[in-house]
C-alpha positions in Angstrom: 97.2 -38.8 75.4 93.9 -40.2 74.2 93.1 -43.8 74.8 93.0 -46.2 71.9 90.3 -48.8 72.1 91.0 -51.5 69.6 90.4 -55.2 69.3 94.0 -55.8 67.9 97.4 -54.2 67.8 97.6 -52.5 64.5 100.9 -51.7 62.8 99.5 -48.6 61.3 99.5 -45.2 62.8 96.4 -44.1 64.8 95.4 -41.8 61.8 95.8 -44.6 59.2 94.1 -47.3 61.4 90.9 -45.5 61.8 87.9 -45.5 59.4 85.0 -43.2 60.0 81.7 -43.2 58.0 79.0 -40.9 59.0 75.7 -40.3 57.5 72.3 -38.5 58.4 69.2 -40.5 57.9 65.8 -39.1 57.8 64.4 -41.5 60.4 63.8 -41.4 64.1 66.8 -42.7 66.3 64.7 -45.4 67.8 63.8 -46.8 64.5 67.5 -46.6 63.2 68.5 -48.4 66.4 65.9 -51.1 65.8 67.1 -51.6 62.2 70.8 -52.0 63.4 70.0 -54.4 66.2 67.3 -56.7 64.8 68.5 -59.2 62.3 65.1 -59.3 60.7 65.6 -55.8 59.5 69.4 -55.8 59.0 69.2 -58.6 56.5 67.5 -56.1 54.2 70.3 -53.6 54.0 73.6 -55.1 55.6 76.5 -55.2 53.2 77.1 -53.1 50.1 75.1 -53.5 46.8 77.8 -55.8 45.4 77.9 -58.1 48.4 74.6 -58.2 50.3 73.9 -60.1 53.4 72.3 -63.5 53.0 72.3 -64.7 56.6 72.2 -62.6 59.8 72.5 -63.8 63.4 72.7 -61.5 66.3 72.5 -62.0 70.1 72.4 -58.3 71.0 73.5 -58.2 74.5 76.9 -57.4 76.2 78.9 -60.6 75.4 76.5 -61.9 72.9 77.8 -63.0 69.6 76.9 -62.0 66.0 77.6 -63.9 62.7 76.7 -62.8 59.3 77.2 -63.9 55.7 77.6 -61.7 52.7 77.6 -63.1 49.1 79.5 -61.7 46.4 77.4 -60.7 43.3 80.4 -61.0 41.1 81.4 -64.7 41.8 79.0 -66.0 44.5 81.7 -66.2 47.1 80.2 -66.4 50.7 82.0 -64.1 53.0 81.4 -64.9 56.7 82.0 -62.3 59.4 81.5 -62.5 63.2 82.2 -60.8 66.4 81.0 -60.1 70.0 79.0 -57.1 71.4 81.0 -55.0 73.8 78.9 -52.3 74.7 75.1 -51.6 74.2 73.6 -48.3 75.1 70.0 -48.1 73.4 69.5 -46.1 71.4 72.8 -44.1 71.5 75.7 -46.4 71.0 76.7 -50.0 69.9 80.2 -51.4 70.1 81.2 -54.9 68.6 84.2 -56.7 67.5 84.4 -57.5 63.7 86.4 -60.4 62.2 86.3 -62.1 58.8 86.2 -65.8 59.0 88.2 -65.8 55.7 87.9 -63.0 53.0 90.0 -63.5 49.8 89.7 -59.8 48.9 91.7 -58.6 51.9 95.3 -58.6 52.7 94.7 -59.4 56.3 91.4 -61.3 56.5 91.3 -62.6 59.9 92.4 -59.6 61.9 90.0 -58.8 64.8 88.8 -55.1 64.5 86.5 -53.0 66.7 83.3 -51.2 65.4 81.9 -48.3 67.3 78.5 -46.7 66.2 76.9 -43.7 67.6 73.2 -42.6 66.9 72.6 -38.9 67.5 69.1 -37.2 67.0 69.7 -34.3 64.5 67.2 -32.1 63.0 64.3 -34.7 63.1 66.6 -37.5 61.8 69.5 -39.6 63.0 73.3 -39.0 62.4 74.9 -42.5 62.4 78.7 -42.4 62.9 80.6 -45.6 62.5 84.2 -45.7 63.6 86.3 -48.9 62.9 89.7 -49.6 64.1 92.3 -52.4 64.1 93.2 -52.5 60.4 96.6 -53.9 59.4 96.7 -52.3 56.0 95.4 -49.1 54.3 94.0 -51.3 51.5 91.9 -53.2 54.0 90.8 -50.0 55.7 89.7 -48.5 52.3 88.0 -51.7 51.3 85.9 -51.6 54.4 85.2 -47.9 53.7 83.7 -48.9 50.4 81.8 -51.7 52.1 80.4 -49.5 54.9 79.5 -46.6 52.5 77.6 -49.1 50.3 75.8 -50.5 53.4 74.8 -46.9 54.4 73.6 -46.4 50.7 71.4 -49.6 51.1 70.2 -48.5 54.5 69.0 -45.1 53.6 65.9 -46.4 51.4 65.2 -49.2 54.0 65.1 -46.6 56.8 62.7 -44.4 54.8 60.5 -47.4 54.0 60.5 -48.3 57.8 59.6 -44.6 58.7 56.8 -44.6 56.1 55.3 -47.8 57.4 55.6 -46.8 61.0 57.6 -49.8 61.7 
C-alpha cells in the first residue's frame, strides 16, 4: 500500500484529496528553482491574476517558515497563508506545509495541507509538478486548482523574462 504523506487527516478519499498541477516552462531548472525559493522573485508571480501576492516572506531551510499575503482584486481582501519547509533538495524538490490564516472563500480555511513540488529538466526546459494534499472538501481542492493554475500562468512570462535577462 502506498504511503500517504499529508499535513492533516482528510475526510476525502486519496483520489479526491489530491491536486496535481503540472506545467513545462522554457527556462533552466536552476532559474526556475531560484524563482520559487527567493521571495524577491516570487512576489512577481505568486498567486493567480485575480489574487496576486502583495507580501512574501520565506526562510528557505528545513524547518524554516514562510508567510505570504495575497490581495483579492475583486474586493481588496487580504488573504494570509503560511507554512513550514519540510524538505529542500535543490534544484529538484521542495516540500512545505500550507495553511490559510483565514480565507472566507474556502469551506475549510484553516486546514493544514502539504505541497510537494518537483523540478525536472525536460527538453531544455523545466517540468514543474505540484502535488497538494490535505483538503477537506472537493470545492476547496478545486479552488486551489484554479489558484495554482493561475499562479503557473503568471509564472510563465516571469520565467521567460528571467531567462532572457540571464537572471
